[in-house]
C-alpha atoms as a printed R data frame, in Angstrom:
   type eleno elety resid chain resno       x       y       z
1  ATOM     1    CA   MET     A     1   1.564 -13.741  13.730
2  ATOM     2    CA   ASN     A     2   2.410 -14.282  17.333
3  ATOM     3    CA   LYS     A     3   1.280 -11.897  20.065
4  ATOM     4    CA   CYS     A     4   4.769 -10.512  20.774
5  ATOM     5    CA   PHE     A     5   5.295  -9.629  17.102
6  ATOM     6    CA   LYS     A     6   1.894  -7.894  16.884
7  ATOM     7    CA   GLU     A     7   2.619  -5.860  20.008
8  ATOM     8    CA   ARG     A     8   6.030  -4.796  18.699
9  ATOM     9    CA   LEU     A     9   4.541  -3.880  15.333
10 ATOM    10    CA   SER     A    10   1.891  -1.749  17.063
11 ATOM    11    CA   GLU     A    11   4.593   0.023  19.099
12 ATOM    12    CA   LEU     A    12   6.581   0.825  15.954
13 ATOM    13    CA   ILE     A    13   3.523   2.125  14.119
14 ATOM    14    CA   ILE     A    14   2.626   4.417  17.020
15 ATOM    15    CA   LYS     A    15   6.228   5.629  17.313
16 ATOM    16    CA   TYR     A    16   7.035   6.220  13.626
17 ATOM    17    CA   ASP     A    17   3.681   6.839  11.897
18 ATOM    18    CA   PRO     A    18   3.272  10.617  11.329
19 ATOM    19    CA   ILE     A    19  -0.524  10.337  11.375
20 ATOM    20    CA   ASN     A    20  -0.520   8.857  14.880
21 ATOM    21    CA   ASN     A    21   2.587  10.568  16.252
22 ATOM    22    CA   ARG     A    22   2.165  14.342  16.270
23 ATOM    23    CA   ASN     A    23   5.840  14.819  17.191
24 ATOM    24    CA   LEU     A    24   6.758  13.544  13.725
25 ATOM    25    CA   CYS     A    25   4.194  15.727  12.003
26 ATOM    26    CA   PRO     A    26   3.562  18.979  13.919
27 ATOM    27    CA   ASN     A    27   0.208  20.760  13.823
28 ATOM    28    CA   ARG     A    28   1.654  23.995  12.535
29 ATOM    29    CA   PRO     A    29   4.124  23.853   9.685
30 ATOM    30    CA   ASN     A    30   7.361  25.755  10.122
31 ATOM    31    CA   LYS     A    31   9.740  27.102   7.505
32 ATOM    32    CA   LYS     A    32  11.509  23.750   7.226
33 ATOM    33    CA   ASN     A    33   8.321  21.675   7.078
34 ATOM    34    CA   THR     A    34   5.635  23.073   4.790
35 ATOM    35    CA   ARG     A    35   3.945  19.716   4.149
36 ATOM    36    CA   ASP     A    36   0.455  19.480   5.626
37 ATOM    37    CA   TYR     A    37   0.485  17.333   8.745
38 ATOM    38    CA   ARG     A    38  -2.747  15.565   7.702
39 ATOM    39    CA   LEU     A    39  -1.096  13.952   4.692
40 ATOM    40    CA   PRO     A    40   0.266  10.426   4.886
41 ATOM    41    CA   ILE     A    41   3.921   9.938   3.979
42 ATOM    42    CA   PRO     A    42   4.824   9.835   0.245
43 ATOM    43    CA   GLY     A    43   4.285   6.404  -1.260
44 ATOM    44    CA   THR     A    44   1.099   5.801   0.714
45 ATOM    45    CA   THR     A    45  -2.096   4.952  -1.132
46 ATOM    46    CA   ILE     A    46  -5.425   6.459  -0.123
47 ATOM    47    CA   HIS     A    47  -8.421   4.213  -0.740
48 ATOM    48    CA   LYS     A    48 -11.884   5.695  -1.141
49 ATOM    49    CA   GLU     A    49 -15.174   4.115  -2.068
50 ATOM    50    CA   TYR     A    50 -17.708   6.474  -3.602
51 ATOM    51    CA   LYS     A    51 -21.085   5.457  -4.992
52 ATOM    52    CA   GLY     A    52 -20.056   1.808  -5.094
53 ATOM    53    CA   GLN     A    53 -16.806   2.373  -6.959
54 ATOM    54    CA   ALA     A    54 -13.309   2.086  -5.471
55 ATOM    55    CA   TYR     A    55 -10.704   4.809  -6.028
56 ATOM    56    CA   ILE     A    56  -6.987   4.633  -5.250
57 ATOM    57    CA   ILE     A    57  -4.829   7.754  -4.894
58 ATOM    58    CA   LEU     A    58  -1.049   7.628  -4.607
59 ATOM    59    CA   VAL     A    59   0.518  10.227  -2.303
60 ATOM    60    CA   LEU     A    60   3.692  11.707  -3.818
61 ATOM    61    CA   LYS     A    61   6.148  14.177  -2.294
62 ATOM    62    CA   ASP     A    62   4.627  17.330  -3.825
63 ATOM    63    CA   ASN     A    63   1.412  16.089  -5.442
64 ATOM    64    CA   PHE     A    64  -0.906  13.115  -5.973
65 ATOM    65    CA   GLU     A    65  -1.464  10.549  -8.689
66 ATOM    66    CA   TYR     A    66  -4.867   9.279  -9.772
67 ATOM    67    CA   LYS     A    67  -5.371   7.149 -12.893
68 ATOM    68    CA   GLN     A    68  -1.786   7.810 -14.051
69 ATOM    69    CA   ARG     A    69  -2.331  11.574 -13.930
70 ATOM    70    CA   ARG     A    70  -0.832  13.994 -11.408
71 ATOM    71    CA   TYR     A    71  -2.884  16.470  -9.408
72 ATOM    72    CA   LYS     A    72  -1.698  19.284  -7.131
73 ATOM    73    CA   SER     A    73  -4.464  18.780  -4.578
74 ATOM    74    CA   LEU     A    74  -6.843  16.197  -3.172
75 ATOM    75    CA   SER     A    75  -9.667  18.654  -3.827
76 ATOM    76    CA   ALA     A    76  -8.945  18.500  -7.562
77 ATOM    77    CA   ILE     A    77  -9.159  14.702  -7.464
78 ATOM    78    CA   ALA     A    78 -12.380  14.806  -5.421
79 ATOM    79    CA   LYS     A    79 -13.880  17.188  -7.987
80 ATOM    80    CA   ARG     A    80 -12.779  14.873 -10.817
81 ATOM    81    CA   ILE     A    81 -14.472  11.920  -9.084
82 ATOM    82    CA   THR     A    82 -17.694  13.635  -7.986
83 ATOM    83    CA   GLY     A    83 -18.119  16.445 -10.480
84 ATOM    84    CA   SER     A    84 -18.501  19.026  -7.714
85 ATOM    85    CA   HIS     A    85 -16.186  20.881  -5.343
86 ATOM    86    CA   TRP     A    86 -15.157  19.082  -2.158
87 ATOM    87    CA   ASN     A    87 -12.645  19.691   0.571
88 ATOM    88    CA   GLY     A    88 -10.100  17.026  -0.367
89 ATOM    89    CA   TYR     A    89  -9.121  16.209   3.210
90 ATOM    90    CA   GLY     A    90 -12.764  15.746   4.166
91 ATOM    91    CA   PHE     A    91 -13.658  13.694   1.091
92 ATOM    92    CA   PHE     A    92 -10.775  11.290   1.633
93 ATOM    93    CA   GLY     A    93 -11.195  11.121   5.423
94 ATOM    94    CA   LEU     A    94  -7.977  12.965   6.304
95 ATOM    95    CA   GLU     A    95  -9.498  15.844   8.269
96 ATOM    96    CA   LYS     A    96  -7.889  16.900  11.534
97 ATOM    97    CA   ARG     A    97  -7.491  14.028  13.973
């Protein structure tokens, strides 16, 4: 990739990525937006390595998919992986930025 393309791509990511642009994903949800601002947009995959094994979670609009099964929370998936209760945002590295 040439330098100009990389710079433009970086600008677009900063402008339109809700994780990096707080204007797209406000800190406090309002009545219209009840989705947690820490979550990536639907369709994103979350990759986590735990005890030498790789895990891939698919972010959906209202839930998550792990091993072809749907879960309502990241905490439920973290518990399934580890066997003990975890804060899902913390386990998957999505805590407040």
